[in-house]
N, C-alpha and C positions, 0 to 999 in steps of 0.2 A: 739318591734313589734308595728307597727302603728295600731291604732284601729280606724276603720271607724264606725261612728254611724249614724243612720237615724231612723226616726220614723217608728215603725213596721207597722202601718196602711198605711203609704205612700208607703212603700215597697210592701205591699200586693196588694194595688191598682195598682201599677206599674207592678207587676208580672202578674196580670190578663190581663193587657193591652197587654203584649207581649207574654202571653201564657206559662209562666213558674213560678216556685215557688221562693219566695223572698230569701230563703236560698241558692239558686243556683246562686245568683248574685255575680259577682266579684266586687272588690273595685271600679273600674272605673264606672261601671253601677250605683252603689250606689251613687257615687259622682254626676253623671249626673242627677240622679233622684231628687236631692235636688237643683240644680243650675238653674238659669234663662237663657233662650236662649238669645244670644246677636247678634245684626246685625253686618255685616262685613264692617267695615270702616278701610281702610288701614293706616290711620294716628293714630289710637288708638293702644297703646302698650298692647294688651291683655295678652301677655305672662308675663308682669310685674304686672298684677292685683293681688297683694298679700298684706298681712299685713307684715310690717317690724318691727322687734323687735331689736332695737339697743342694749338692755341689759336686759335680763330676761323677763319672761312671767308668773310669778307666779299668778298674779291676773287674767289673762286670763284662766289659768288652773282651778282656783277656779270657774270662770264663766262657763267654759265648763263642769265641774262636775255637776253644777246645771242644765245645759242644758241636760246632760245625764239623770239625775233623772226625769226631766220634760218630756222628750221625751219617756223614757222607762216605766215610771209608771204613768205619768199624774199628779204627785205630785210636789209641790213646786211653788214658785213665783220668777219671774225675772223681774226687772225693768230696762228699758233702757231709758236714758235721752239724747236727741239730742239737743244741744244748739248752737245758731248761730245768723245770721243776716237775711237779706232778702231771702237768699236761703232757710232758714228754715221757715220763716213766710209764704211764699207762699204756703207751704203745699205739693207741688208736690213731692219733694224729700223725705221728711220724711214719707209721707203716702205711697209712693211706697215701702219704706223699711218696713213699718208696714204691708202692705198687703203681701209682699214677705215672711216675717216671718210667716204669717198666713197660707201659703201654706204647712208648715211642718205638719199640721194636724188640725182637727177641735177643738181639745182640747188644742192647744198651746196658742192661743190668748184669753185674758180675757177682762178686761176693756179697754175702748177706749184710755185713757190717758187724760192729762189736755187739756182743751179748754178755749177760751177767746172770749169775744164779740168785735172783732176787728172793726166791722162796726161802733161802737160808736166813735172810733178814726178817722173815715173817712179815713180809709186805707184799703188796700187789705186784704182779709180774706181767709183762706183755703176753698176750695169748697167741702170738704168731710164731713162737718157738717154745720149746720145753727144755728145762734143765732140772733133772731129778738129782737127789743126793742121798748119801748114806754117811754115817759117822757123826762125830761131834765137831762142830765148827763154832768159832766166834766171829763176830761181825762188827763193822764200823762204817759209819756214813759221814759225809762231809758236813751235815747239818749240826753235828756235835763238835765243839771246838777241840776236844781232847782225843788223842789217839789217831790223828789223821796223817801221821808221817809217811805212811806207805800209800796213800791214796793218789790216784792219777785220773785217767781219762773217764772212768765211769762214776767217780765220786763215791765209790764204795769199795769195801774189801771184805773178804772172808778168809779166815786162817784156821789151820788145823795141825795137830800133831798126832792125830788118831790114825793108826795103821789101817783101819777099815774104811777110811774116808774115800769116797769116790764121787764122780759126777757123771751123769748120762745126758748127753746133748742130742736133741732132735730138732733139726732146723726146719723140717717140713711136717708139722703135726697134722696138717690138713692138706687138701689137694689144691689149695689156692695159690701155692707158690712152689718153686722148685730150685732151692738154693743148694749148692754143692761146694765142697772144699777139697783141696788136695794137701793142705797142711793147716794145722792149728797153731796159732801163736798165743801162748798162755802168758798173759801179763801178770807179773808177780815177783815174789822175793822168797828166798830161803834163808833161815838163820845160820845154816852151815851147808857144806857140800853133801850131806847125807839126805837132804830133803829136796825133792824135785817132783814135778808131774811127769807122767808117762801115759801111754794109751795101750789098750788091748784091742787088736783088730784081727778078726778071723782067727783067733787063737794065738796070734803073734804079739810079742811085746815091742812097742815102738818107743824107743828112747828119745829124749829131746836133745836138741842142740841149745846150749845156753848162750844167749846174746847179751853180754854184759852191757853193751852200749845202750840197749833199749829196755833193759830189765825185763827180758822176756825169754820164754822157752819155746823153741820151734819144733813141732812134731810133724814129720813128713809122712804122708800116706801113700801107699802104692797105687791107689786108684781114687777116682772122685767119689766122695762120700757125702751123706747128709746126716749121719749119726756118729756119735763118738762115745766111747767108754773111757773116761779119764780117771786114772788112779793117782794117788799121792803116795810117794815113797818117803817114809820118815824113818831115819835111824834113831838110835837112842838119844832122846832130847831134841830131835829134829822137828822143825816146824816150817810149814809153807803157807805163804799168804798170797791169795789170788785176787787180782784187781780187775780182771776182764779176760774175755776170750775173743780172739779175732779169727774167724774162719776165712782162709785166704785161698786164692788160686791165681793162675798166671794169665787169665783172660783179660783182655782189654774191656773197658766199660766203665760204668758208673757205680760207685758204692755209696750207699746212704747210711751213715752212722747216726745213731740217736742215743744221747746220754741224758738222763733225767733222774733227779732224786726228789722225792716228795718233800716239800718244805724248803728246798734249796733257794737261797738268794745269791747274789753275786759274791759276797764275802765267803760263802760256803765253798764255792768253786775255787776261790783264790787260796783256800786252805789246802788244796790238793797239791802236795809238794812235788809230785812227779808228773803233774799235768804238762809242764813244758816239754819234757822229752817224749811223752806220749803223743803230743800234738805234732812233734817233728817226725814221729813214726808215720803218722797219717798224712801230714801235709795237706790240710783241707784246702780245696779250691773255692769252696763256698761255706761260710759259717752262717747258720741261722740261729740268731740269738733270741731265745724265748724265755729269758730270765728277767723277772721284774715284778711279778704279781706278789711274790713273798716279800720282796723289799718294800713294796707299797702297802703291805697288810699291817699298817700301824696308824695310830691317830694322825690326822693331818699335820699337827704341829711337830710330830716326831719324824716326818719324812723330809729329808734334806736332798733336793734335786742335785745340788752341787756335789755332795758326797756320793750320791748314786752314780753320777757321771764319772767321778774320780775312780771309783771301784771298777766301773766298766772300762775305763782307759787302761787299767792294769791288765784286765782280761784280754782286751783287744791287742795289747802289746805281745801277749803270749802267742796269740794266733798269727800275728804279723811276723813274729820271730820264726815261727814254723814255716810260713810261706808269705813273703812280703806282698805277693799279689793276691792273697786270699780276699775274695769278695765278701763284704759284710752286709748281712740282711737283718735288720732289727724288726722284730715283730712286737708291736705294742700290746699292752695288757688288754684282755677282754673286759668289758663292763662287768662289774661284780659288786657284791655286797661286802661291807666292812662291819665286823662285829665289834662294837664299842662297849661291850659288857652289859651287865644286867640293868644298869641305870639308864643307859642311852639306847640299848638295843642295836639292831642292825640298820644300816643305811647305805645308800649308794656310795661307793668308795670315791671320794673326791680326788684321791691321789692318782687315779687312772689317767686323767687328762694331763696331769703333771709328768707322769712317766712318758706319755706319748710326746710331749714337748721336749723332754730330755733326750729321747731317742732321735728326734729330728735334729737336735743340736749336735749329738754325737755323729750322726750320719753326715752332717755338714762338715764336721771336723775331719772325718776319715774318708770321705768319698764313698760312703756306703749308701745303702738303700733302706727305705722304711716301708713296711707293709702295715698300714694303720688299721689293724684289726678292730680297735675300739670304735673308730669312725665308721668303718664298713659294716660292722654288725648292727649299727644303728645309734651309737653314741650313748649318752647318759640314760640310764634306766632301761636300756634295750634288753638287758638280761632277763627282765620280767617277761618280755615278749618271746624270747627264746625259750624260757621255761614254759610258757603257755603252749608252745608247740612241741614240748618234750624234747627240746634240743639241749637243755641244760638240766642239771640235777637240782634238787630242792635248795642246796646251799647257794645257788646262783653264782658260784665260782667255777665249778667244774662242769664240763659238758657231758651229755650222754654219748654213747658210741655213735649215734646218728649225728649228733652235733659236731663231734670231733671229725667225722668223715666229711661233713659239709665244710668245716674250716679247712681241712686238708685239700679239698677240691678247689676251694676259692684261692688259697695260697698258691697251689700248683698252677691254676689258670693265670694268676697274676704274673708268676715267674715266666711261664711259657709265652704269654702275650708279650711281655717285655722282650723276651728273646726273639720272637718272630718279628717284632717291629724294630729291633735295634738296627742301626745303620751298619751295614757290613763293610763299608769302605774304611 
C-alpha cells in the first residue's frame, strides 16, 4: 500500500483554504498541496519529471524515513548538500530548492547552510545573503591546480594578514526569508596561534573556540542573530585563511547547503584537500550532484566517459565515507552549446547525452537516483526553445533567473513526488 505523507500543519492550512478537513483529502489532493505550480511550455516533458532508480533505492528510503519523522514530529535533522559549478554558485537554483523545502512548514527549515565571501574573489555571489569586507585579501579557487592545499567544502579560500580585515554577514538582506544562528562556525586555518577570527556583538568581543578536529573556529552568540561582524586578529606575521562560514543553531530541521564554483569540474573538487573532513562535519543525508557541464565542455573526441565516471567514483567515496547512507542524486547536464572555436563555431554539445548515460550507470552502481534534466527540458537542441522563452541566456549554457527557478521547481517536484509515492512499509 502506497503511503502518502505531508506535514499536518500544511494539510490543515490547505483544508481551511478549501473549506474541508485534512483527513478528508484524497491522495492526489495531498500531492498537489506539496508541489509547486509549473508554467505550461509545450517543449518540456513534464510527464517524465521523475527520479529514476536504475538499481535499488535503499538510501532514499532511509532519507524518506527521516523526512517522515521530521514532518510528523518536528524532530530530527536532515542535511542536503548540492555541489556543482556556475549553476550552483549563482544561487538562483539552489535557493529556489531551499525555499521550496521551506514551504513544507515553518518548523522544517533550520540553519541557512554554508556561505562564502565570493565578492573577495571578484566573482558573482548569490543574492540571497550578503557578505561585505574590508582590508586586503588573497584568494584561491579549486579550478586552478596550484595553491589548493587549504580548500575544502566551498572549493574556495580567502586569506589575510591585514589587521584591518573584517567581514560583515547579513543572512536576510530582504524580507523573503528569516534565517538565524546562535553560533558561527568559521572554517579555516591560521599559520600560527596569533591569527584567529572573532566577532563583535553589541560592543562585546566574542572569542572563538578552536576545533582542531574539524579545522574550524566556533563563535557562540548570546542570542539568535542574522547579522555578524567578523574580525580577523593577526599578530606579527600572522595570517588567517577562511574557507567557509556555517551559521548554526540547535533547532531540528532541514539544512540545504549549496557549494558551487564557476568552471568547476569533478577533478577540481577532488583537489580540495580538506573536503573529506568538511563532509564529515556536515554528514549529508542527500547529495545532489550537479557537476558535469564543465567536464563535458570539450570536443567530443576529448571527452572520456570512463574517466568521467572514475573521477565521480572518487568523489562519491568521500560522501559515503562521511555518511554511508547518503542518498545520491545525479542531475544530468542541461542541453547546451559547445564552442569549437573560430573555424567550427558553436554547435549543440554531443557530450550531454553521454554524460546522462554515464550518470545512469553510476546510479546503477551506487543505488542512486537520476534526474534527467537533459531529457525533461526537451533533449537535443531544446536550449534554443528555452532561450526563445527567455529561460536561458544567449550563451545557451546558463539559465536566466526565471529559468533557474523553473528548474528548481521541477527538481523539487520530482523529489517530493517520489517521497510521497514511496512505499512506507
